[in-house]
C-alpha positions in Angstrom: 2.9 21.0 9.5 2.7 21.2 13.3 6.0 22.7 14.4 6.0 21.2 17.9 5.2 17.8 16.5 8.0 17.8 14.0 10.5 19.0 16.7 9.4 16.3 19.1 10.1 13.7 16.5 13.8 14.6 16.4 13.6 16.8 13.3 14.1 20.5 12.8 11.0 22.4 11.6 13.1 24.9 9.7 15.1 22.3 7.9 12.0 20.3 7.0 10.6 23.5 5.5 13.8 23.8 3.6 12.9 20.5 1.8 9.7 22.0 0.4 11.4 25.3 -0.4 14.2 23.6 -2.4 11.8 21.4 -4.4 9.6 24.5 -5.2 12.5 26.7 -6.2 14.7 24.2 -8.0 12.0 22.1 -9.8 8.5 23.6 -9.7 9.2 27.3 -10.3 11.7 26.4 -13.1 9.2 24.1 -14.8 11.4 21.0 -14.6 8.7 19.2 -12.8 5.0 20.0 -13.2 4.3 18.9 -9.7 5.8 17.1 -6.7 4.5 15.4 -3.6 7.0 14.8 -0.8 6.3 13.1 2.5 8.5 12.2 5.5 7.4 9.8 8.2 9.4 9.6 11.5 8.8 7.9 14.8 5.2 7.1 14.1 4.1 10.4 12.6 4.1 12.2 9.3 6.4 15.2 9.8 6.4 16.6 6.3 3.6 16.7 3.7 4.5 18.9 0.8 2.2 19.1 -2.2 3.4 21.5 -5.0 2.6 22.3 -8.6 0.2 20.7 -11.0 -1.1 17.2 -11.7 -2.1 18.1 -15.2 -0.4 21.2 -16.7 -2.5 21.3 -19.9 -5.8 21.4 -17.9 -4.3 23.5 -15.0 -5.3 20.9 -12.5 -3.4 21.4 -9.2 -1.6 18.4 -7.6 -3.5 17.1 -4.6 -2.7 14.8 -1.7 -4.9 12.1 -3.2 -3.6 12.4 -6.8 -3.0 9.1 -8.5 0.5 8.4 -9.9 2.0 5.8 -12.2 4.5 4.2 -9.8 6.2 2.0 -12.5 9.0 0.1 -10.8 7.8 0.9 -7.3 5.5 -2.0 -8.2 8.5 -4.3 -7.8 8.7 -4.2 -4.0 4.9 -5.0 -3.8 5.4 -8.1 -6.1 8.4 -9.1 -4.1 6.4 -9.0 -0.8 3.7 -11.2 -2.5 6.2 -13.9 -3.5 7.7 -13.8 0.0 4.3 -14.3 1.5 4.1 -17.6 -0.5 7.7 -18.5 0.6 6.5 -18.1 4.3 3.7 -20.5 3.5 6.2 -23.0 2.0 4.4 -23.0 -1.3 7.6 -21.9 -3.1 11.3 -21.7 -2.0 14.0 -19.2 -2.8 16.3 -22.0 -4.0 13.7 -23.7 -6.2 14.7 -23.8 -9.9 12.4 -21.5 -11.9 12.0 -24.4 -14.3 10.1 -26.3 -11.6 7.2 -23.8 -12.2 8.0 -23.0 -15.9 9.2 -26.3 -17.4 9.7 -24.7 -20.8 12.6 -22.8 -19.3 14.6 -26.0 -18.3 17.1 -25.6 -21.1 17.6 -21.9 -21.3 21.1 -21.1 -22.7 23.5 -18.1 -22.4 24.0 -15.9 -25.4 27.2 -16.4 -27.4 26.3 -15.0 -30.8 23.7 -14.4 -33.5 20.2 -12.9 -33.5 16.6 -14.1 -33.2 16.2 -17.3 -35.2 20.0 -17.7 -35.3 20.9 -17.3 -31.6 23.9 -19.3 -30.5 24.1 -20.3 -26.8 26.1 -22.3 -24.3 24.7 -24.1 -21.2 24.2 -22.2 -18.0 26.7 -22.9 -15.1 23.7 -23.6 -12.9 19.9 -23.3 -13.1 18.1 -20.0 -12.6 16.6 -20.0 -9.1 13.7 -18.0 -7.6 16.2 -15.9 -5.6 17.8 -14.8 -8.9 14.5 -13.3 -10.0 14.2 -11.3 -6.7 17.7 -9.9 -6.8 18.0 -9.4 -10.6 20.8 -12.0 -11.1 18.6 -14.2 -13.4 20.3 -13.4 -16.7 17.1 -11.9 -18.0 17.1 -8.3 -19.3 14.9 -5.3 -20.5 14.7 -4.1 -24.1 15.3 -0.5 -23.1 18.9 -1.2 -22.2 19.8 -1.2 -25.9 23.2 -2.8 -25.3 23.0 -6.3 -26.8 21.3 -8.5 -29.4 19.3 -10.0 -26.6 18.0 -6.6 -25.6 17.1 -6.0 -29.2 15.1 -9.2 -29.3 13.1 -8.1 -26.3 12.3 -4.8 -28.0 11.3 -6.6 -31.2 9.0 -8.9 -29.3 7.8 -6.1 -26.9 8.7 -8.1 -23.8 8.1 -6.3 -20.6 6.2 -3.4 -22.3 3.3 -2.6 -20.1 1.4 -1.1 -23.1 1.6 -4.3 -25.1 -1.6 -6.2 -26.0 0.1 -9.4 -25.1 -0.4 -11.3 -21.8 1.9 -12.4 -19.0 1.6 -16.0 -20.1 2.6 -15.0 -23.6 5.7 -13.2 -22.3 6.7 -16.3 -20.4 6.3 -18.5 -23.5 8.4 -16.1 -25.7 11.2 -15.9 -23.1 11.6 -19.7 -23.4 12.9 -19.1 -26.9 15.5 -16.4 -26.0 18.9 -16.8 -24.5 20.0 -15.3 -21.2 22.5 -12.5 -21.0 24.7 -14.4 -18.6 24.6 -17.5 -16.4 22.3 -17.0 -13.4 24.2 -15.5 -10.4 27.1 -14.2 -12.4 26.0 -10.5 -12.8 23.3 -8.0 -11.8 21.1 -6.8 -14.6 17.8 -4.9 -14.2 15.2 -7.0 -16.0 11.7 -8.4 -16.4 12.6 -10.7 -13.5 9.9 -9.2 -11.3 7.3 -9.7 -14.0 8.2 -13.4 -13.9 7.7 -13.3 -10.1 4.2 -12.0 -10.8 3.6 -15.0 -13.0 4.9 -17.3 -10.3 2.6 -15.7 -7.7 -0.4 -16.5 -9.9 0.8 -20.1 -10.6 1.7 -21.0 -7.0 -1.3 -19.3 -5.3 -3.8 -20.6 -7.8 -5.5 -17.2 -8.3 -4.7 -14.4 -10.8 -1.7 -12.3 -9.8 -3.7 -9.1 -9.7 -6.4 -10.8 -7.5 -3.7 -12.0 -5.1 -2.3 -8.5 -4.7 -5.8 -7.0 -4.1 -7.0 -9.7 -1.6 -3.8 -10.4 0.2 -2.1 -6.9 0.3 -4.1 -4.0 -0.9 -7.4 -4.7 0.9 -5.8 -5.8 4.2 -3.6 -2.7 4.3 -6.4 -0.3 3.2 -4.6 0.6 -0.1 -7.8 1.7 -1.7 -6.4 3.5 -4.8 -3.7 1.0 -5.8 -4.4 -1.1 -8.9 -3.3 -1.9 -12.4 -5.7 0.7 -13.9 -7.6 3.8 -13.0 -11.4 3.4 -12.9 -13.6 6.1 -14.5 -14.7 7.7 -11.3 -11.0 8.3 -10.3 -9.8 9.8 -13.6 -10.1 13.4 -12.3 -7.4 12.5 -9.7 -5.0 10.8 -12.2 -1.9 12.8 -13.1 -0.6 13.5 -16.5 2.9 12.1 -17.3 5.7 14.0 -19.0 9.1 13.3 -20.5 12.4 14.9 -21.0 15.6 14.0 -22.9 15.3 11.2 -25.5 11.8 10.5 -24.3 10.6 14.1 -24.7 12.0 17.7 -24.7 15.7 17.8 -25.3 17.0 21.2 -24.2 17.7 21.8 -20.5 15.7 25.0 -20.6 12.6 23.3 -22.1 9.7 22.1 -19.9 8.9 18.4 -20.1 6.5 17.5 -22.8 3.3 15.5 -22.3 3.9 11.8 -22.6 0.6 10.3 -21.4 -2.7 12.2 -21.1 -4.7 11.1 -18.1 -7.9 11.3 -20.1 -6.7 9.0 -23.0 -4.2 6.9 -21.1 -3.8 3.2 -21.5 -4.2 3.0 -17.7 -7.9 3.8 -18.0 -8.6 0.1 -18.9 -7.4 -3.1 -17.2 -4.2 -4.2 -19.0 -3.9 -7.4 -20.9 -0.3 -7.6 -19.7 -0.4 -7.4 -15.9 3.1 -6.2 -15.0 4.5 -7.1 -11.5 7.6 -5.1 -12.5 6.0 -1.8 -13.3 2.2 -1.7 -13.9 0.7 -0.2 -10.7 -0.8 3.2 -10.0 -1.0 4.4 -6.5 -1.3 7.4 -4.1 0.9 8.8 -1.4 -1.4 7.6 1.3 -1.5 4.1 -0.1 2.2 3.7 -0.7 3.0 5.2 2.7 0.9 2.4 4.3 2.9 -0.1 2.4 6.2 1.5 3.4 5.0 1.7 7.1 4.3 -2.0 7.0 7.9 -2.6 5.8 9.3 -0.3 8.5 7.4 -2.2 11.2 8.7 -5.6 10.2 5.8 -6.7 8.1 2.8 -5.5 10.2 0.5 -2.5 10.2 -2.5 -1.7 12.3 -2.9 -5.3 13.3 -2.5 -6.7 9.8 0.6 -8.9 9.4 1.8 -9.7 5.8 5.3 -11.0 6.7 7.3 -11.9 9.7 10.1 -9.6 10.8 12.7 -12.2 10.1 11.5 -12.5 6.5 11.8 -8.7 6.1 15.3 -8.9 7.5 16.1 -11.5 4.9 14.6 -9.4 2.2 16.5 -6.2 3.1 19.9 -7.9 3.4 22.3 -7.7 0.5 21.9 -10.9 -1.5 24.5 -10.2 -4.3 27.1 -12.9 -4.4 30.0 -12.3 -2.1 28.4 -9.2 -0.7 29.1 -7.3 -3.9 27.6 -4.0 -4.9 25.3 -3.3 -7.8 28.0 -1.2 -9.5 30.6 -4.0 -9.3 28.1 -6.7 -10.6 26.5 -4.9 -13.5 29.0 -4.6 -16.4 26.4 -5.0 -19.1 23.9 -2.5 -17.9 24.4 0.2 -15.3 20.7 1.1 -15.3 19.5 1.3 -11.7 17.1 3.3 -9.6 20.2 3.9 -7.4 22.7 6.3 -9.1 25.4 6.1 -6.5 27.9 3.5 -5.1 27.8 1.6 -1.8 24.5 -0.1 -2.7 23.7 -3.8 -2.8 20.4 -5.6 -3.6 18.2 -7.7 -1.5 15.0 -9.5 -2.3 13.1 -6.8 -4.1 14.9 -3.7 -2.8 18.2 -2.0 -3.1 20.0 -1.7 0.2 22.8 0.5 1.5 25.7 -1.7 2.4 28.6 0.7 2.9 27.0 4.0 3.7 30.1 6.3 3.5 30.7 5.1 0.0 27.4 6.6 -1.1 28.8 10.1 -0.3 25.3 11.2 1.0 23.8 11.0 4.4 21.9 7.9 5.3 22.2 4.6 7.2 23.7 1.3 6.5 20.7 -1.1 6.0 18.3 1.5 4.7 16.4 0.1 1.7 14.6 1.7 -1.3 13.6 1.8 -4.9 12.0 4.1 -7.4 10.0 4.2 -10.6 10.7 5.3 -14.2 8.6 8.6 -13.9 10.6 9.9 -10.9 8.8 8.3 -8.0 11.0 7.2 -5.1 10.8 5.9 -1.6 13.1 4.7 1.1 12.8 3.1 4.5 15.5 3.6 7.2 14.8 1.3 10.2 17.7 2.8 12.2 16.2 6.3 12.0 12.6 5.0 12.1 12.1 7.1 9.0 10.3 6.8 5.6 10.9 9.2 2.7 8.7 9.4 -0.3 8.7 11.5 -3.5 6.1 11.4 -6.2 6.1 13.1 -9.5 5.5 12.2 -13.2 8.4 12.9 -15.4 10.3 10.3 -17.5 13.1 9.2 -17.1 13.9 8.8 -13.5 17.5 9.9 -14.2 16.5 13.3 -15.6 17.4 15.2 -12.5 19.4 14.4 -9.3 16.3 15.0 -7.1 16.6 11.7 -5.2 20.1 12.4 -4.0 19.1 15.9 -3.1 16.0 14.8 -1.2 17.9 12.3 0.9 20.5 15.0 1.7 17.9 17.5 2.7 15.8 15.1 4.8 18.8 13.6 6.7 20.1 17.1 7.4 16.8 17.9 9.1 17.4 15.2 11.8 18.4 16.6 15.2 18.2 13.4 17.2 19.5 10.1 16.1 17.2 7.1 16.0 17.4 4.3 18.5 19.2 2.1 16.0 21.9 4.7 15.4 22.4 5.3 19.1 22.9 1.6 19.8 25.5 1.3 17.0 27.4 4.5 18.0 
């Protein structure tokens, strides 16, 4: 790190070093995380690049700046950008009924009782719209919630499971026979909604979803290592994935256990189920380019994916009545945001009442994370991007996201232009 450069970008060199020191002492030295890569971008420059620990503990492979990570739900913002590119081209609209593109979903009902072949339902208050998929108000769910009979049906049918041998088309067909958890728009529930968006991208664009992402997003942005599988020549850079809690080791003192060996991983082959909700692998360099595009209103290095007004629409809170995630998710409180004051836009969580979060930040910053602990956020007011990459399931195992935001914002010595205007 260049001390003078970090200081001239309105951040304290000593306090940025404190970020790395904290992660090293609290997580790497204790064995809670095998490795961690932390980057901070501010005012057009990367001011922190910390690479600690191991990518593969069993083989003693050190983590590297170009290591490849399973980003799981950090796939969702990418898929959301893809569908919004098609919205800009007027090939699909946010208020279109989803059944316009999936006719078999025209008569989906809301669960009232029963299980599988004996499901009882009532009609929805209104049709599911494309916007419901983007903001997780569709009434769909995930099997891992383990709260309802609908969740159980998803588990039994392996819907949304990226390791399944099924296909995206087969998932869409199976969902036609299942009820919704609630009428669209009435609640927030983390779900396979973004996988459905991936299906719509393919259907509306006329090319496979994975091809659309490569040709329209990854190649133009220079995201050379982002894909739905890891080719053979890149396997040496692929991280191992570990697990704690119900998914792995159970005692706090235990190190996480190996959950997915990079040399035998399902990610070594193209998947049959292409998951827009959680299927991508990526690197710090690639995802930083994606995040920089978002920070700059849809453009990076002369390549424009979206207009700034579209990004402003995506990062506004779209929950009905300006509600927060916590107030609209009585069925499932699972979220990659574990604090209050947060709403949801079109593919991202967004801070709507910053003081309510009880951690430093900015109203209007937007973010999301992945199941194995990866996390990023973009703060336009502070001209800042934060990114944290590791490989330990589940994302709720440790409070590192809250801690990282606290550490990074405490390193700011000069407010961004957006903050100065609003003060």
